N, C-alpha and C positions, 0 to 999 in steps of 0.2 A: 505493498500499500504506501502509497504518496504521502510525503510528509508535509507540511505545510507550505516551506521555504517549495516547495515543486512546484504546489498546488498554485502556488503567485506566480511562479512563472509564468504557468502555462494559462490565466486566467481570463489574460485577453484572447488569448486563443481559443479557449474553451468558448466563451461570449461570443464569440463572434464565428463558432463552428469550425473552428482550422484544423482539430485537431485527428486522429483517426479514433472510430468508434471506440477500439481498446483504453486510448486515452481518455478520452471522451467521456466513457465509464470508470473510469478510475479517480480520474475527477470527483464525477459525482458523488462516487463511493463516501470519498473523503472529506465531502462538503454535508454528507448527510449525514457526518459521524461525527464532524469540526462544526462546535457553535463559530470559535470565532472567525474563521475560512467561511464561513456559511453568511456572516454578517456582514463579510466585504464584498463575497461575494452580489450580494443584494444588493446593497451603496452600490457598487458601479453599476448592474445590469441597470440600478434605477437611471444613474448620471447619464450613459449610455440611451435609454426612450428619451430621455428628456431631450437633450441632443440632439436624437432623431427626430425627435415631432418640433423640435426649435427651427432644424435648417428647414423642414420640409415648406415650415411656413415664409422664410425668406426665400429670397431668388435675386439671383445677380445681376448684377447691368447687362445686357447685350454686348458690349465694347469686349466686359469682363470674361463672356464666355466666348465670343470669339477668339481673344487674344491664349486663349486657355487652348481653342482646338487648332490652331496655329503651331503653338510651342508641339502641341503631341506628335505633330504631320513630319515636324522636323525630325 
């Protein structure tokens, strides 16, 4: 089983579902058994949800969107 430091190293990857199924299961098992890590996970999950909600309400100016597209094409 993973320890707290290992779970914290993987937390954002876990939140973004960027881990393998086995790694997801390991982190989930630790979070189920460790209240301090679960509390940190819940906090970070709420921050990401709030940022996502706020970001959907904002839009970039068309000039910025075009500049980013040009930079990506290079």
